[in-house]
C-alpha positions in Angstrom: 4.3 -22.9 -13.0 0.6 -23.9 -13.5 0.9 -26.9 -11.2 2.4 -24.7 -8.5 -0.3 -22.1 -8.6 -3.5 -24.3 -8.9 -3.6 -25.1 -5.2 -3.3 -21.5 -3.9 -6.1 -20.7 -1.5 -8.8 -18.4 -2.9 -7.9 -15.6 -0.5 -4.2 -15.8 -1.5 -5.0 -15.8 -5.2 -7.3 -12.8 -4.8 -4.5 -10.8 -3.2 -2.2 -11.9 -6.0 -4.6 -10.6 -8.5 -5.1 -7.3 -6.7 -1.3 -6.8 -6.3 -0.9 -7.3 -10.0 -3.8 -4.9 -10.8 -2.5 -2.2 -8.5 0.9 -2.4 -10.2 -0.5 -2.2 -13.7 -3.1 0.5 -13.0 -0.4 2.7 -11.3 1.8 2.5 -14.4 -0.7 2.6 -17.3 -3.8 4.1 -15.8 -7.3 2.7 -15.5 -8.4 3.1 -19.2 -5.1 2.0 -20.7 -4.8 -1.2 -18.6 -6.2 -4.4 -20.0 -7.4 -7.5 -18.2 -4.9 -9.4 -20.4 -2.0 -7.3 -19.0 -3.2 -7.8 -15.4 -3.6 -11.6 -15.9 -0.1 -11.8 -17.3 1.3 -9.8 -14.4 -0.5 -12.1 -12.0 0.7 -15.1 -13.9 -2.8 -16.5 -14.3 -5.2 -17.0 -17.3 -7.6 -14.2 -18.3 -10.6 -16.6 -17.8 -9.5 -17.2 -14.2 -9.2 -13.4 -13.6 -12.8 -12.9 -14.9 -13.9 -15.8 -12.7 -12.9 -13.8 -9.6 -13.6 -10.3 -11.0 -16.3 -10.0 -13.6 -15.1 -6.8 -15.2 -12.2 -4.4 -15.1 -14.4 -1.9 -13.2 -15.2 -4.5 -10.5 -11.5 -5.3 -10.2 -10.5 -1.6 -9.9 -13.2 -1.1 -7.3 -11.8 -4.0 -5.3 -8.3 -2.5 -5.6 -9.6 0.9 -4.3 -11.4 -0.7 -1.4 -8.3 -2.7 -0.3 -5.8 0.2 -0.7 -8.0 2.7 1.1 -8.6 0.3 4.0 -4.9 -0.5 4.2 -3.9 3.2 4.2 -6.4 4.4 6.8 -5.9 1.4 9.1 -2.1 1.7 9.0 -2.0 5.4 9.8 -4.7 5.1 12.4 -2.9 2.2 14.1 0.3 4.4 14.5 -1.5 7.3 16.0 -1.5 7.5 19.8 -4.0 10.1 21.0 -2.4 10.2 24.4 0.8 11.8 23.1 1.6 15.5 23.4 0.2 17.7 20.6 3.6 18.0 18.9 4.4 14.3 19.0 0.9 13.5 17.8 1.3 15.8 14.8 4.8 14.6 14.1 4.0 10.9 14.2 0.8 11.3 12.2 2.6 13.1 9.4 5.5 10.7 9.4 3.2 7.7 9.3 1.3 9.2 6.5 4.3 10.1 4.3 6.2 6.9 5.1 3.3 4.9 4.0 3.0 6.8 0.7 6.7 6.4 0.1 6.6 2.6 0.8 3.4 2.1 -1.3 3.8 4.4 -4.2 1.8 2.3 -6.7 -1.1 2.2 -4.2 -1.1 6.0 -3.8 -0.9 6.5 -7.6 -4.0 4.4 -8.0 -5.9 6.1 -5.1 -4.9 9.7 -5.9 -4.3 9.9 -9.6 -6.3 7.1 -11.3 -9.3 6.9 -9.1 -9.8 10.7 -8.8 -9.8 11.0 -12.6 -12.8 8.7 -13.1 -16.4 9.7 -12.2 -17.2 6.0 -11.9 -15.2 5.8 -8.7 -15.9 9.2 -7.3 -18.1 7.9 -4.6 -15.5 5.4 -3.3 -12.8 8.1 -3.3 -15.1 10.6 -1.5 -15.9 8.0 1.2 -12.2 7.2 1.7 -11.3 10.9 1.9 -14.1 11.4 4.5 -12.6 8.7 6.6 -9.2 10.4 6.5 -10.7 13.8 7.2 -12.6 12.4 10.2 -9.3 10.9 11.5 -7.5 14.2 11.1 -10.3 16.1 12.8 -10.1 13.8 15.8 -6.3 14.4 15.8 -6.8 18.2 15.8 -9.4 18.1 18.5 -7.3 15.9 20.7 -4.1 18.0 20.2 -5.7 21.4 20.8 -5.5 22.3 24.5 -7.7 25.4 24.5 -9.8 25.4 21.4 -11.8 28.4 20.4 -15.6 28.0 21.1 -16.3 28.2 17.3 -13.4 26.0 16.2 -14.4 24.0 13.2 -12.0 21.0 13.3 -13.7 19.3 10.4 -13.0 22.2 8.1 -9.5 22.5 9.4 -9.1 18.8 8.6 -10.4 19.3 5.0 -7.7 22.0 4.5 -4.9 19.8 6.0 -5.9 16.7 4.1 -5.9 18.7 0.8 -2.4 20.0 1.5 -1.3 16.6 2.6 -2.5 14.9 -0.6 -0.6 17.4 -2.8 2.6 16.8 -0.8 2.1 13.1 -0.8 1.7 13.1 -4.6 5.1 14.6 -5.0 6.5 12.0 -2.6 4.9 9.2 -4.6 6.4 10.4 -7.9 9.9 10.8 -6.3 9.8 14.6 -6.7 10.0 15.2 -2.9 12.2 13.7 -0.1 10.1 12.1 2.6 12.0 13.7 5.5 12.0 17.1 3.9 8.3 16.9 3.0 7.5 15.8 6.6 9.5 18.7 8.1 7.7 21.1 5.9 4.2 19.8 6.7 4.8 19.5 10.4 6.1 23.0 10.7 3.4 24.5 8.5 0.6 22.7 10.3 2.0 23.4 13.7 2.4 27.1 13.1 -1.1 27.3 11.6 -2.6 25.5 14.6 -0.6 27.3 17.3 -0.6 30.8 15.7 2.5 33.0 15.7 5.5 30.9 17.0 6.6 32.0 20.4 8.1 30.3 23.4 8.8 26.6 23.5 5.5 25.6 21.7 6.4 27.7 18.7 9.8 26.2 17.9 10.3 24.2 14.7 9.6 20.5 14.9 12.2 18.2 13.5 11.0 14.8 12.1 13.6 12.8 13.9 13.6 14.7 17.1 13.1 12.6 20.2 
């Protein structure tokens, strides 16, 4: 095994370490996860782990940076601001929840572990602001006739907060992705459009064409 891993490129080995760290942090939490456990999960020696990341705090910070970037970039890449408002909302919500469902360990680290530690509050806050900015742009793009005093940023804060709570239930397996998506889409759409009426007020189905 050692002979087969010595020649791994540095970038590949770094990702291997981060993958192992995310998995261990998601299961045991930041404080209860040791560098020994992460090294064992990554199938490397602890000295090598410390060679790449000088402390557990540095390693956790690297995990946060990578997972936040992956999350935001994936969701942003799947949003087409040229779509109709309903399609824009539907695809954004589905992209968000499908990512959480496929990357549960990542979300547990971002939402549960990182938010429980003051040491990483700044990183979490910056990541959330990136998401809020994306949602605010989505709202501004999808609103045909906005009120003059419409505060899309504050609306985005409320939607992101609700989305985080629903995503947490998806990540723990307590909510079905499609059901959660349908709930969020209809809740957000009604809130944005007002009292449902005519064709714009009908319920949105996650898999509708």
